[in-house]
PLY file of the C-alpha trace (Angstrom):
ply
format ascii 1.0
element vertex 225
property float x
property float y
property float z
element edge 224
property int vertex1
property int vertex2
end_header
47.02 81.82 24.77
47.55 82.05 28.50
49.57 84.71 30.27
50.89 82.88 33.32
51.17 85.52 36.02
52.97 83.12 38.34
56.53 82.41 39.46
57.57 79.71 36.99
60.07 78.31 39.50
57.12 77.25 41.69
55.73 74.98 38.97
57.09 71.43 39.49
59.55 70.26 36.84
57.81 68.62 33.87
54.41 69.18 35.42
51.75 68.73 32.76
49.35 71.65 33.03
47.32 70.51 30.00
44.65 67.86 29.85
44.96 64.56 28.04
41.60 64.77 26.30
41.75 64.36 22.54
42.37 67.69 20.84
39.35 68.82 18.87
37.44 71.95 17.97
34.03 70.87 19.15
32.44 73.81 21.02
31.78 71.60 24.07
35.45 70.68 24.34
36.58 74.25 23.64
34.33 75.53 26.44
35.82 72.93 28.79
39.41 73.84 27.83
38.73 77.57 28.10
37.09 77.33 31.52
39.92 75.13 32.85
42.46 77.67 31.61
40.59 80.47 33.35
40.56 78.47 36.59
44.31 77.86 36.43
44.96 81.53 35.75
42.53 82.75 38.38
40.92 85.09 35.87
37.52 85.57 34.26
38.84 86.37 30.80
41.88 85.69 28.58
43.72 88.46 26.75
44.22 86.50 23.51
42.25 83.35 22.75
43.93 81.28 20.02
42.79 78.01 18.51
46.02 76.08 18.02
46.85 74.01 14.94
43.44 73.50 13.28
43.64 71.46 10.10
42.57 72.80 6.71
39.38 70.76 7.09
38.73 72.38 10.48
39.30 75.82 8.97
36.98 75.23 6.01
34.09 75.14 8.43
33.42 78.65 9.72
32.21 77.19 13.03
35.51 78.27 14.59
34.77 81.91 13.77
31.24 81.76 15.17
32.59 80.20 18.36
35.35 82.78 18.84
33.05 85.74 18.11
30.61 84.44 20.71
33.37 84.02 23.34
34.45 87.61 22.76
30.83 88.79 23.03
30.59 86.95 26.35
33.69 88.75 27.62
35.80 85.59 27.77
38.60 87.15 25.67
39.76 90.54 24.45
41.04 89.32 21.08
40.68 86.01 19.22
42.55 84.24 16.48
44.34 81.17 15.13
47.79 79.63 15.57
48.77 78.20 12.18
51.82 76.67 10.48
51.61 76.90 6.69
50.53 79.33 3.94
47.64 77.09 2.85
46.26 77.26 6.40
46.51 81.05 6.37
44.70 81.29 3.01
42.00 78.86 4.15
41.47 80.79 7.38
40.99 84.17 5.70
38.67 82.74 3.03
36.57 80.92 5.64
36.38 83.70 8.19
38.28 86.69 9.55
40.37 86.00 12.67
41.55 89.12 14.49
45.03 87.65 14.92
47.04 84.93 13.17
50.11 83.43 14.83
52.68 81.75 12.55
56.35 80.65 12.57
58.69 83.37 11.32
62.18 82.86 9.92
64.88 85.08 8.42
65.20 82.50 5.65
63.25 83.69 2.61
59.81 82.08 2.70
57.93 83.89 -0.05
54.75 81.73 0.02
54.22 82.50 3.71
55.01 86.19 3.26
52.47 86.45 0.42
49.82 84.76 2.57
50.55 87.13 5.46
50.39 90.16 3.18
46.88 89.11 2.16
45.95 88.65 5.82
47.31 92.11 6.65
45.26 93.62 3.81
42.17 92.34 5.60
43.17 94.01 8.86
44.42 90.84 10.56
47.28 91.29 13.03
50.27 88.94 12.76
52.12 87.34 15.68
55.44 85.76 14.77
56.80 82.82 16.74
59.81 80.45 16.81
62.45 82.97 15.73
64.89 81.42 18.23
63.99 77.82 17.30
63.59 76.74 20.94
66.93 78.37 21.76
68.94 76.15 19.39
69.73 79.04 17.06
72.13 80.56 19.61
74.60 77.68 19.73
74.40 77.22 15.96
75.09 80.89 15.22
77.92 81.07 17.75
79.68 78.20 16.02
79.90 80.48 12.98
80.24 83.80 14.84
81.83 82.91 18.21
82.49 86.54 19.16
78.80 87.50 19.20
76.89 87.40 22.50
73.45 85.86 23.02
72.13 89.34 23.76
73.38 90.67 20.41
71.87 87.68 18.60
68.51 88.22 20.31
68.45 91.93 19.51
69.44 91.39 15.90
66.88 88.65 15.22
64.07 90.61 16.88
65.01 93.77 14.98
65.24 92.03 11.60
61.90 90.24 12.01
60.04 93.37 13.13
61.70 95.53 10.48
59.87 93.81 7.61
56.56 95.28 8.89
54.68 92.05 8.22
54.87 91.04 11.88
52.98 93.16 14.42
54.07 91.27 17.53
56.59 88.59 18.47
55.87 85.64 20.72
59.19 84.58 22.20
59.07 81.13 23.79
61.06 80.58 26.98
61.80 77.41 28.94
63.08 78.98 32.19
62.77 82.11 34.29
66.37 82.93 33.36
65.41 83.13 29.69
62.39 85.28 30.57
64.62 87.68 32.49
67.17 87.83 29.64
64.49 88.73 27.12
62.85 91.30 29.40
66.25 92.92 30.01
66.86 93.53 26.31
66.81 97.28 25.72
67.44 99.77 22.92
66.82 97.21 20.19
66.27 99.97 17.63
68.66 102.57 19.03
71.59 100.15 19.16
70.86 98.53 15.80
74.08 97.59 13.98
73.54 97.03 10.21
76.89 95.24 9.85
76.07 92.85 12.71
72.61 92.21 11.29
74.09 91.38 7.89
76.62 88.94 9.37
73.97 87.22 11.47
71.58 86.92 8.52
74.31 85.42 6.30
75.24 82.91 9.04
71.56 82.14 9.65
70.93 81.42 5.96
74.05 79.23 5.77
72.88 77.15 8.72
69.58 76.42 6.99
71.12 75.89 3.56
73.23 73.12 5.12
69.97 71.27 6.00
70.79 71.38 9.69
68.75 68.63 11.42
68.65 70.61 14.68
66.99 73.57 12.97
64.45 72.27 10.45
63.38 74.83 7.87
59.90 76.28 8.40
58.44 74.37 5.50
56.18 76.46 3.29
54.63 73.40 1.65
52.97 71.82 4.70
0 1
1 2
2 3
3 4
4 5
5 6
6 7
7 8
8 9
9 10
10 11
11 12
12 13
13 14
14 15
15 16
16 17
17 18
18 19
19 20
20 21
21 22
22 23
23 24
24 25
25 26
26 27
27 28
28 29
29 30
30 31
31 32
32 33
33 34
34 35
35 36
36 37
37 38
38 39
39 40
40 41
41 42
42 43
43 44
44 45
45 46
46 47
47 48
48 49
49 50
50 51
51 52
52 53
53 54
54 55
55 56
56 57
57 58
58 59
59 60
60 61
61 62
62 63
63 64
64 65
65 66
66 67
67 68
68 69
69 70
70 71
71 72
72 73
73 74
74 75
75 76
76 77
77 78
78 79
79 80
80 81
81 82
82 83
83 84
84 85
85 86
86 87
87 88
88 89
89 90
90 91
91 92
92 93
93 94
94 95
95 96
96 97
97 98
98 99
99 100
100 101
101 102
102 103
103 104
104 105
105 106
106 107
107 108
108 109
109 110
110 111
111 112
112 113
113 114
114 115
115 116
116 117
117 118
118 119
119 120
120 121
121 122
122 123
123 124
124 125
125 126
126 127
127 128
128 129
129 130
130 131
131 132
132 133
133 134
134 135
135 136
136 137
137 138
138 139
139 140
140 141
141 142
142 143
143 144
144 145
145 146
146 147
147 148
148 149
149 150
150 151
151 152
152 153
153 154
154 155
155 156
156 157
157 158
158 159
159 160
160 161
161 162
162 163
163 164
164 165
165 166
166 167
167 168
168 169
169 170
170 171
171 172
172 173
173 174
174 175
175 176
176 177
177 178
178 179
179 180
180 181
181 182
182 183
183 184
184 185
185 186
186 187
187 188
188 189
189 190
190 191
191 192
192 193
193 194
194 195
195 196
196 197
197 198
198 199
199 200
200 201
201 202
202 203
203 204
204 205
205 206
206 207
207 208
208 209
209 210
210 211
211 212
212 213
213 214
214 215
215 216
216 217
217 218
218 219
219 220
220 221
221 222
222 223
223 224
């Protein structure tokens, strides 16, 4: 995972900062991708090095763990881990090796298989990063159709509070598509002090209704992938 310490407005619109090489987990390719990332960032190490979307077959080989441990030993990263999508991937990862961090989609909709997998990961000392709680920003317009009086700021605070409250998630990765969104998230304050149980309940009920209606804009985070 890269922390872009740059003014995002200076990056040309739709500029592709990735490479078109076929995605794979061969150590030679991973070394190439890592070194190119370091060049773009102007750094000699990355805070969190995540392998994104390995398949179950990729995970069954513990080569990924050997690679990541070696990169940490070399000082190329502070922490290493995996970005996964489904419970079976989480189980496979923790039976094949021990990542320091696992990043997964998190939803307020009850997803017991994923929660059980994450509980097992936590029992092994693995930290959990939750992602996609705003569903690329689409959740705001959908929730405001049901609760028009609620501001985006209140929605953000409530979702962040409710996800962190369950104590499964250690950190949240909040995706942004513009500097305005970055500023809005960074300006959120007093998430715990200004917590409103009634607001949280209303937002959760509306959230669950949106998903129960099989909304095509907000696909459910499928636990059977």
